[in-house]
VEXKOLDO-773509 format. One record per residue: residue number from 0; x, z, y of N, C-alpha, C in turn; residue in one letter. Coordinates in nm, 2 decimals, decimal comma. Example, Ala and Ser with C-alpha at 12.3 -4.5 7.8 and 13.67 -1.06 7.14 Angstrom:
% VEXKOLDO-773509
+------+--------+--------+--------+--------+--------+--------+--------+--------+--------+------+
! resi !   n_c1 !   n_c3 !   n_c2 !  ca_c1 !  ca_c3 !  ca_c2 !   c_c1 !   c_c3 !   c_c2 ! resn !
+------+--------+--------+--------+--------+--------+--------+--------+--------+--------+------+
!    0 !   1,32 !   0,78 !  -0,57 !   1,23 !   0,78 !  -0,45 !   1,32 !   0,78 !  -0,33 !    A !
!    1 !   1,28 !   0,71 !  -0,22 !   1,37 !   0,71 !  -0,11 !   1,29 !   0,79 !   0,00 !    S !
+------+--------+--------+--------+--------+--------+--------+--------+--------+--------+------+
This chain:
% VEXKOLDO-773509
+------+--------+--------+--------+--------+--------+--------+--------+--------+--------+------+
! resi !   n_c1 !   n_c3 !   n_c2 !  ca_c1 !  ca_c3 !  ca_c2 !   c_c1 !   c_c3 !   c_c2 ! resn !
+------+--------+--------+--------+--------+--------+--------+--------+--------+--------+------+
!    0 !   2,36 !  -2,99 !  20,24 !   2,25 !  -3,00 !  20,14 !   2,26 !  -3,13 !  20,06 !    M !
!    1 !   2,27 !  -3,12 !  19,93 !   2,28 !  -3,24 !  19,85 !   2,14 !  -3,27 !  19,79 !    N !
!    2 !   2,10 !  -3,40 !  19,81 !   1,97 !  -3,44 !  19,75 !   2,00 !  -3,55 !  19,65 !    I !
!    3 !   1,96 !  -3,53 !  19,53 !   1,99 !  -3,64 !  19,43 !   1,87 !  -3,73 !  19,42 !    K !
!    4 !   1,89 !  -3,85 !  19,42 !   1,78 !  -3,95 !  19,40 !   1,76 !  -3,97 !  19,25 !    N !
!    5 !   1,64 !  -3,92 !  19,21 !   1,60 !  -3,94 !  19,07 !   1,49 !  -4,04 !  19,06 !    I !
!    6 !   1,52 !  -4,15 !  18,98 !   1,42 !  -4,25 !  18,97 !   1,36 !  -4,24 !  18,83 !    E !
!    7 !   1,23 !  -4,22 !  18,83 !   1,16 !  -4,21 !  18,71 !   1,09 !  -4,34 !  18,68 !    A !
!    8 !   1,08 !  -4,38 !  18,55 !   1,01 !  -4,50 !  18,52 !   0,86 !  -4,48 !  18,53 !    D !
!    9 !   0,80 !  -4,58 !  18,59 !   0,65 !  -4,58 !  18,61 !   0,58 !  -4,61 !  18,48 !    H !
!   10 !   0,49 !  -4,53 !  18,44 !   0,42 !  -4,55 !  18,32 !   0,27 !  -4,58 !  18,36 !    V !
!   11 !   0,22 !  -4,70 !  18,31 !   0,09 !  -4,74 !  18,34 !  -0,01 !  -4,65 !  18,26 !    E !
!   12 !  -0,12 !  -4,61 !  18,32 !  -0,22 !  -4,53 !  18,26 !  -0,33 !  -4,63 !  18,20 !    G !
!   13 !  -0,44 !  -4,57 !  18,15 !  -0,54 !  -4,65 !  18,10 !  -0,61 !  -4,73 !  18,22 !    P !
!   14 !  -0,67 !  -4,85 !  18,19 !  -0,72 !  -4,93 !  18,30 !  -0,85 !  -4,87 !  18,36 !    P !
!   15 !  -0,87 !  -4,91 !  18,48 !  -0,99 !  -4,87 !  18,55 !  -1,10 !  -4,97 !  18,52 !    W !
!   16 !  -1,22 !  -4,92 !  18,50 !  -1,34 !  -5,00 !  18,47 !  -1,44 !  -4,99 !  18,57 !    R !
!   17 !  -1,50 !  -5,10 !  18,62 !  -1,61 !  -5,09 !  18,72 !  -1,74 !  -5,05 !  18,65 !    I !
!   18 !  -1,79 !  -4,94 !  18,70 !  -1,92 !  -4,89 !  18,65 !  -2,04 !  -4,94 !  18,73 !    I !
!   19 !  -2,02 !  -4,94 !  18,86 !  -2,13 !  -4,98 !  18,95 !  -2,08 !  -5,05 !  19,07 !    A !
!   20 !  -2,16 !  -5,14 !  19,13 !  -2,13 !  -5,21 !  19,25 !  -2,24 !  -5,17 !  19,35 !    R !
!   21 !  -2,20 !  -5,12 !  19,47 !  -2,30 !  -5,07 !  19,56 !  -2,28 !  -5,14 !  19,70 !    C !
!   22 !  -2,39 !  -5,16 !  19,77 !  -2,38 !  -5,22 !  19,90 !  -2,33 !  -5,12 !  20,01 !    A !
!   23 !  -2,36 !  -4,99 !  19,99 !  -2,32 !  -4,90 !  20,09 !  -2,23 !  -4,79 !  20,03 !    T !
!   24 !  -2,15 !  -4,72 !  20,11 !  -2,07 !  -4,61 !  20,06 !  -2,15 !  -4,50 !  20,01 !    F !
!   25 !  -2,26 !  -4,47 !  20,08 !  -2,34 !  -4,36 !  20,04 !  -2,40 !  -4,37 !  19,90 !    E !
!   26 !  -2,44 !  -4,49 !  19,86 !  -2,49 !  -4,52 !  19,72 !  -2,37 !  -4,50 !  19,62 !    E !
!   27 !  -2,25 !  -4,55 !  19,66 !  -2,14 !  -4,53 !  19,57 !  -2,10 !  -4,39 !  19,56 !    A !
!   28 !  -2,11 !  -4,31 !  19,67 !  -2,07 !  -4,17 !  19,66 !  -2,16 !  -4,09 !  19,57 !    D !
!   29 !  -2,29 !  -4,12 !  19,58 !  -2,39 !  -4,06 !  19,49 !  -2,36 !  -4,08 !  19,34 !    E !
!   30 !  -2,32 !  -4,21 !  19,31 !  -2,29 !  -4,24 !  19,17 !  -2,16 !  -4,17 !  19,13 !    K !
!   31 !  -2,06 !  -4,16 !  19,23 !  -1,94 !  -4,09 !  19,20 !  -1,96 !  -3,95 !  19,17 !    R !
!   32 !  -2,04 !  -3,88 !  19,25 !  -2,06 !  -3,74 !  19,23 !  -2,13 !  -3,71 !  19,10 !    T !
!   33 !  -2,22 !  -3,80 !  19,06 !  -2,29 !  -3,78 !  18,93 !  -2,19 !  -3,80 !  18,82 !    S !
!   34 !  -2,10 !  -3,89 !  18,83 !  -2,00 !  -3,91 !  18,72 !  -1,89 !  -3,80 !  18,72 !    L !
!   35 !  -1,86 !  -3,74 !  18,83 !  -1,76 !  -3,63 !  18,83 !  -1,80 !  -3,51 !  18,75 !    L !
!   36 !  -1,92 !  -3,50 !  18,71 !  -1,96 !  -3,39 !  18,63 !  -1,90 !  -3,40 !  18,49 !    A !
!   37 !  -1,87 !  -3,52 !  18,45 !  -1,81 !  -3,54 !  18,31 !  -1,67 !  -3,49 !  18,32 !    E !
!   38 !  -1,63 !  -3,43 !  18,21 !  -1,49 !  -3,38 !  18,19 !  -1,40 !  -3,49 !  18,15 !    E !
!   39 !  -1,27 !  -3,48 !  18,19 !  -1,17 !  -3,57 !  18,15 !  -1,20 !  -3,71 !  18,20 !    N !
!   40 !  -1,26 !  -3,73 !  18,31 !  -1,29 !  -3,86 !  18,36 !  -1,25 !  -3,86 !  18,51 !    L !
!   41 !  -1,18 !  -3,97 !  18,55 !  -1,14 !  -3,99 !  18,69 !  -1,23 !  -4,09 !  18,75 !    Q !
!   42 !  -1,27 !  -4,07 !  18,87 !  -1,36 !  -4,16 !  18,94 !  -1,31 !  -4,19 !  19,08 !    V !
!   43 !  -1,32 !  -4,32 !  19,12 !  -1,28 !  -4,36 !  19,25 !  -1,38 !  -4,47 !  19,30 !    K !
!   44 !  -1,38 !  -4,48 !  19,44 !  -1,46 !  -4,58 !  19,50 !  -1,36 !  -4,68 !  19,56 !    I !
!   45 !  -1,38 !  -4,81 !  19,54 !  -1,29 !  -4,91 !  19,58 !  -1,37 !  -5,02 !  19,66 !    H !
!   46 !  -1,33 !  -5,04 !  19,78 !  -1,39 !  -5,14 !  19,87 !  -1,33 !  -5,28 !  19,83 !    W !
!   47 !  -1,41 !  -5,37 !  19,78 !  -1,36 !  -5,50 !  19,73 !  -1,46 !  -5,61 !  19,74 !    M !
!   48 !  -1,41 !  -5,73 !  19,70 !  -1,49 !  -5,85 !  19,71 !  -1,44 !  -5,95 !  19,81 !    G !
!   49 !  -1,50 !  -6,06 !  19,81 !  -1,46 !  -6,17 !  19,91 !  -1,51 !  -6,12 !  20,05 !    A !
!   50 !  -1,44 !  -6,17 !  20,16 !  -1,48 !  -6,12 !  20,29 !  -1,63 !  -6,14 !  20,32 !    P !
!   51 !  -1,69 !  -6,24 !  20,27 !  -1,83 !  -6,26 !  20,30 !  -1,92 !  -6,17 !  20,21 !    Q !
!   52 !  -1,87 !  -6,12 !  20,10 !  -1,95 !  -6,05 !  20,01 !  -1,88 !  -5,92 !  19,97 !    H !
!   53 !  -1,86 !  -5,83 !  20,06 !  -1,80 !  -5,70 !  20,04 !  -1,89 !  -5,61 !  19,97 !    R !
!   54 !  -1,84 !  -5,52 !  19,88 !  -1,92 !  -5,42 !  19,82 !  -1,82 !  -5,30 !  19,78 !    F !
!   55 !  -1,88 !  -5,19 !  19,75 !  -1,81 !  -5,07 !  19,70 !  -1,83 !  -5,06 !  19,55 !    F !
!   56 !  -1,71 !  -5,07 !  19,48 !  -1,71 !  -5,06 !  19,34 !  -1,68 !  -4,91 !  19,30 !    A !
!   57 !  -1,76 !  -4,86 !  19,21 !  -1,73 !  -4,73 !  19,15 !  -1,65 !  -4,75 !  19,02 !    V !
!   58 !  -1,53 !  -4,70 !  19,01 !  -1,44 !  -4,72 !  18,90 !  -1,42 !  -4,59 !  18,83 !    K !
!   59 !  -1,40 !  -4,60 !  18,70 !  -1,37 !  -4,48 !  18,62 !  -1,27 !  -4,51 !  18,51 !    T !
!   60 !  -1,20 !  -4,41 !  18,47 !  -1,11 !  -4,42 !  18,36 !  -1,09 !  -4,28 !  18,30 !    R !
!   61 !  -1,04 !  -4,27 !  18,18 !  -1,01 !  -4,15 !  18,11 !  -0,88 !  -4,09 !  18,17 !    V !
!   62 !  -0,87 !  -3,96 !  18,18 !  -0,76 !  -3,89 !  18,24 !  -0,63 !  -3,94 !  18,16 !    N !
!   63 !  -0,53 !  -3,99 !  18,23 !  -0,41 !  -4,05 !  18,16 !  -0,34 !  -3,96 !  18,07 !    P !
!   64 !  -0,33 !  -3,83 !  18,10 !  -0,26 !  -3,74 !  18,01 !  -0,34 !  -3,73 !  17,87 !    T !
!   65 !  -0,47 !  -3,73 !  17,88 !  -0,55 !  -3,72 !  17,76 !  -0,54 !  -3,85 !  17,68 !    I !
!   66 !  -0,54 !  -3,96 !  17,75 !  -0,54 !  -4,09 !  17,69 !  -0,40 !  -4,11 !  17,62 !    A !
!   67 !  -0,30 !  -4,06 !  17,67 !  -0,16 !  -4,07 !  17,61 !  -0,16 !  -3,99 !  17,48 !    I !
!   68 !  -0,22 !  -3,87 !  17,49 !  -0,22 !  -3,78 !  17,37 !  -0,31 !  -3,84 !  17,26 !    A !
!   69 !  -0,42 !  -3,90 !  17,30 !  -0,51 !  -3,96 !  17,19 !  -0,44 !  -4,08 !  17,13 !    E !
!   70 !  -0,36 !  -4,16 !  17,21 !  -0,29 !  -4,28 !  17,16 !  -0,18 !  -4,23 !  17,07 !    E !
!   71 !  -0,11 !  -4,13 !  17,10 !  -0,01 !  -4,07 !  17,01 !  -0,07 !  -4,03 !  16,88 !    A !
!   72 !  -0,18 !  -3,96 !  16,88 !  -0,24 !  -3,91 !  16,76 !  -0,29 !  -4,03 !  16,67 !    A !
!   73 !  -0,34 !  -4,14 !  16,73 !  -0,38 !  -4,26 !  16,66 !  -0,25 !  -4,32 !  16,59 !    L !
!   74 !  -0,14 !  -4,33 !  16,66 !  -0,02 !  -4,38 !  16,61 !   0,03 !  -4,30 !  16,49 !    K !
!   75 !   0,02 !  -4,17 !  16,50 !   0,06 !  -4,08 !  16,39 !  -0,03 !  -4,10 !  16,27 !    R !
!   76 !  -0,16 !  -4,11 !  16,29 !  -0,25 !  -4,14 !  16,18 !  -0,22 !  -4,27 !  16,11 !    E !
!   77 !  -0,20 !  -4,37 !  16,19 !  -0,17 !  -4,50 !  16,13 !  -0,04 !  -4,50 !  16,05 !    E !
!   78 !   0,06 !  -4,43 !  16,10 !   0,19 !  -4,42 !  16,03 !   0,17 !  -4,34 !  15,89 !    K !
!   79 !   0,09 !  -4,24 !  15,89 !   0,06 !  -4,17 !  15,77 !  -0,01 !  -4,26 !  15,67 !    K !
!   80 !  -0,11 !  -4,34 !  15,72 !  -0,18 !  -4,43 !  15,63 !  -0,08 !  -4,54 !  15,57 !    R !
!   81 !   0,01 !  -4,59 !  15,65 !   0,11 !  -4,69 !  15,60 !   0,20 !  -4,63 !  15,50 !    R !
!   82 !   0,25 !  -4,51 !  15,52 !   0,34 !  -4,44 !  15,43 !   0,27 !  -4,41 !  15,30 !    K !
!   83 !   0,14 !  -4,37 !  15,31 !   0,07 !  -4,34 !  15,19 !   0,04 !  -4,46 !  15,10 !    A !
!   84 !   0,01 !  -4,57 !  15,17 !  -0,01 !  -4,70 !  15,10 !   0,12 !  -4,75 !  15,03 !    R !
!   85 !   0,23 !  -4,73 !  15,10 !   0,36 !  -4,77 !  15,05 !   0,40 !  -4,69 !  14,93 !    L !
!   86 !   0,38 !  -4,56 !  14,94 !   0,41 !  -4,47 !  14,83 !   0,33 !  -4,50 !  14,71 !    N !
!   87 !   0,20 !  -4,53 !  14,73 !   0,11 !  -4,57 !  14,62 !   0,16 !  -4,69 !  14,55 !    K !
!   88 !   0,21 !  -4,79 !  14,62 !   0,26 !  -4,91 !  14,56 !   0,39 !  -4,88 !  14,49 !    K !
!   89 !   0,47 !  -4,80 !  14,54 !   0,60 !  -4,76 !  14,47 !   0,57 !  -4,69 !  14,34 !    R !
!   90 !   0,47 !  -4,61 !  14,33 !   0,43 !  -4,53 !  14,21 !   0,38 !  -4,63 !  14,10 !    R !
!   91 !   0,32 !  -4,73 !  14,14 !   0,26 !  -4,83 !  14,04 !   0,37 !  -4,90 !  13,95 !    K !
!   92 !   0,49 !  -4,92 !  14,01 !   0,59 !  -4,99 !  13,94 !   0,65 !  -4,92 !  13,83 !    K !
+------+--------+--------+--------+--------+--------+--------+--------+--------+--------+------+
């Protein structure tokens, strides 16, 4: 049996943002379940903080596949605007 090692480049997704800081996991879980109702949103609970001041952070971000598609659409729109502006300058001459 031949197994080929395929290495794919890791692509960073959109950053995670802290929405809430909770003292207990139950509070964080309630917040997470309320946020999961939104579409195209990823939610996670992260245990963080200094050892003396630990807390549960509720973090969210836009679904990476959707974020990449939106970013590509914005780039295309910007390119169209640049080309239109350049063509307008060329016509004036």
